[in-house]
N, C-alpha and C positions, 0 to 999 in steps of 0.2 A: 855723543853717544853712538856706538856702533850700530849700523843699520840692520845687523842680523838679530838684534834683540827686539822682540815684539813688545810694544808698550801697551799696557792695559790698565784701565781704571774700573773698579767695581764698587757697587754700593753694598755695604754690609746689611745683612738681614737680622743680625743680632747686635746688641749694644756692646761696645768695647769694655764697659765696666762690669759685664757679667761673666759667667763661667761657661757659656755655650758659644761655640764658634763653628756652626754648621757649614759656613762658607768655605772652611778649610778641609772638609771631609775628603775632597778630591785629592788632596796632597797625599793622603794615606793610600789612595787607590791607584795612582798613576806610576808609582815606583820610580820617581825622578828625584835626583838629589836637589834639595830645596833649602834655601835659607829664608827664615821668617824673621824680619826685623821688627822689634817692639821698642817703643820709646822708653818704657820703664821696665825694670827687672820684675816688678809685680805683674804687669801685663804679660810679660814673657812666661812667668810661672803659670799663670792661669791658662794660657794657650797650651803650654806643655802638659798640664794636667788633663785638659780636654782631649788632646791628641793621644796621650798615653792611655786614657781610659777607653778611647774609641778604637784602640788597636790591640785588643787582647789576643788576636790570632797571630800577631807578629812573633816569629820564633825567638827573637832576641831584641826586645824593645829597648833594653839598656844600651845596645849598640846602635840600633836604627834611629833612635830619637835622642838628641843631645841638646843641651843648652850651652850658651857661651856668654858669660857676663862677669863683671868684676867681683861678684860674690862667690863665684866658684873658686875652687883651689887652683893654683897654678898648674898642678899636675893634671887635673881634670881638663882644663882649657887646652893645655898642651896636647893631651890625648885627642881631644876633639879636632884640633888642627891637623894632627897626624892622620886621623881617619879621613878628613876632608881631602888631603893631598895624596891619599893612597887610592889609585885606580882599582875599582872592583871591591872596595870595602863595603861593609854592610850599612854604613852610615847613610841615612836617607834624608833626615830632617834635622836642621839646626835652628833652634830658636835663639836669636841673638839680639844684643843691644848694639849700639854703634861702635863698640870696641872691636867689632869684626868687619866694619865697613871699609877698612883700609889695610893694605899690606897683605891681603889674602889673594893668592893667584892659583886657586884650585882650577884645573882645566875642565872639570866635568860637572859644574853647577848648572843645572837646567833652568831652574826657576828661582827668582828672588821676589819676595813679597814684603811690602811695607804695610804694617797694620796701623791704620789711622793716617791722617794727613801729616806729611813731613814738615819740618820747620821752614824749609825753603826748597826750591828746585835743586840746588846743589846737593843737598842731603839725599834727595830722592835718586838722582842720577848717579851719585857716588855709590849708593847701596846697590842699585840694580846692575851697576857695572861689574859686579862679581859674577854675573851669569855669562855663560858661553865664552869663557876666556880663550878656549881653543875651539875654533869653529870646525875643525876636523873631527872633534869628539862630540860636540853639541851643535846640532844644525838647526835647532828650533828653540833657542833660548827665549825666556819670557821675563819681563820685569813688570810687576803689578803693584798697584796701590789700592788698598781696600779702605774706603772712607765711610764715615757715618752717613745716615740718610739725610741729615741736615746740611751736609757739606756743600752741596751745589747751591742751596739757598744762601748759605753764608758767603760763598764765592760771589754771588750776584750782589749781595749787600756791600761787600768789600770793594767791588769794582764800580759801585754806583749804578747797577743795572736793575735793582729791585724796585718794585712799585713803591713810591714814597708815601708813607702814612704821616699825615700832618702831626699826629699825636706822638710820633716816634722820631721827630727831627733831631731832638737833643739826645737821643739814645746813643750810647757808646757802641761803636762798630765792633763786631766780634773779631777775635784775633785770627788772622790768616794772612800769610805772605801773599802779596799781589801775584807773584809768579805762580804759586800753587793755585790761586783762584783762576788765573788765566789757563792753566793746564786743565783744570776741572771742566771749564766751559768751552774748551777748544774743540772745533769740529775735527781737527787732525792733530794728534799729539806730536807727531814728527815735525810738522810745519811750525807748531807753536814753540817747540824746543829750538828750532833754528832762529826764530824771531827773538826768543829770550836771550840767546847767546850770540846773536849776530853772526851765525855760521855762514860761511860762503856756500854758494850753490854746489861747488865741487872742490875737492882737494887733490893736489897732485899726489900720486901714490909714493909712499916711502920706499926707498931702494936699499935699505939696510938688509943684511943677510936674514935677520929674523923675520922682518915683514915680507921679504921676498919669498920666504919659505911658507909663510902663513898669510897669504893675501886676504884682505878684507873684502866683504861683499860690496858691490857697487851701490851707491845711494840711489841709483836710478830704478831699483827694484820697487814694485808697487808697495805702498804703505799698507801694513796689516795691523795698525793700532786699533784700539777699541772704538775710536771715532770713525774709522774707515771701513771696518768689517764688523759683522755680527759674530761675536765670540761665543762659543758654547758656554763659557763661564757666566754669561749674562743670564742664563736660566737659573733663577734664584732657588736654592733648596729651601725646604720648609724648616723653620727652627725646631729644634728638638728639646724636650724637657729632660735634660740628661744629668746635670750635676746639682747646681743650686739655682733655682729659678722661681722667684716669688713664693717663698714658703707660706706666706699668708693665705694663699689660695687653698691650702689643705684644710682649713677650718671653715665650717659652714656658718656657725653662729658666733656671735661676739658677746661675751658676758661683760659685766661692769669692769672697767679698766682702772688701773692705778691712777692716783692723782698726780699732778704735775711734779710736785716736790718728791713724791715717792718714786716716780719714774727716774728722776735725776739720781737718787741714791742707788736704786736697783741697777741702773745702767752702769754706774761706776763699779759696783761689785762684780758685774758680769765681765766688764773689761779687765778688771784685775784677775778674774778667773782665767780669762783667755791668756794673759801674759804668764800666769803661774804654770799652766799646762805647757805652754811653749818653752818656758825655761827648763822644764823637767824633761823635755824631749831629748832624743839622741843629739849629741853636739853637732854631728855632721848634718843631720836632717834640719836641725834648728837654723843652721847657717844658710840653708837653701829655701826654707819655708817661712813666710811672714807670719807673725802671730795671729793676724786676722783670719788666717785659714782655719784655725781651730774653733773660732766662733765669729763668723762674719757679721757685719753690721745689720744685714737684712735679718739674720737669725735672731740677733739680740732684740730687734724691734718686734718681731713676732712673739718672742718670749715675754716681753713686757706687756704686749696686748693681751696675752692669754694667761698672765701670771696668776690671777686669782682663780683660774680653773685648773691649775696644776695640782693634783692631789697625790700622785705617786710617780715613781721613776718611769713607769711604762708610758705615762702621758707624754714623755719627751720623744718616744720612739718614732712617731710619725713625722716629726720634724727633723730629727737627726739622721734618719735613714738615707738621706741624700748626700750626707757629708761624712765620709769614713773617718775623717780627722776628729770631728765632733763626737762621733759615736764612741771612740775610744775613751773619751773623758766624760761619759754620761753620768756615772756614779758621782764623780767629783763635781760635775755641774749641778746635780741634784742636791748635793750637800751645800753648795753655795746658795742655791735657791732657798733652801730651808733656813739658812742662816740670815737671810736678808730680812 
């Protein structure tokens, strides 16, 4: 990995399975071209929705924020690549899957972010290698890994460094690549990278015309990884209640609930409603939006808990107000509830 990329590891303050990602608010504020890699298209969509709704003042969000994945049309992905390769374009944030981790040589990518732990170190370094491809254009490139709060504990367990509990000796070890575990616990990410790949202490400079015209920084510069310096990003922002976060907290009292077999039947009807609304959506939007967006599992759970207290359509408003997708289908949802 080029020494001009600052390596940073941060702990997420919000869960990857939610809709709030306050740790990424700075991406909207710094006006730096950034790629955010997500392991799944669904995670990428939730990240995009969060950033989209957090950026209402952007003059052209449709250009500033793009996604890149296999569900997008070829035309859309091609346009995203064109904007990436165009100096001075309005494109600022690209939320992508690994389909963008190779073969992209945009010169002005400042930051590359990996949401969640990568499969292995190769995947991580391949991704962040998109940053600072031209050091004459980007002089402060950063490669970041945002991991769940439990990641460091998992890393210690994987490497056999956790305090052994006799009752858990037969417990299956959590899934994490040894190399990722070593990076998470390393006092210096740069040194750990050299150990992982058996890198030499120094490499003779390449003398080809391209490398001669764009010389790389010397590895002798002081390391500025998150293990060696205190990065401003370590100041954790407070999570915000922005999109869909624990809808159950909206209700103070809990009336009598449905019985177990009634819950099973009602849940199936609500899931079928979700798919019906999704199938009736605009064809282009439906291709980019998962069915669960129209009625998330968390919302179904709350509906089932409050089912016997729902007397009229307005009783749904306090729950649906946080989800504009569910709001549009309120009347149809009420009809489904009355038919159960």
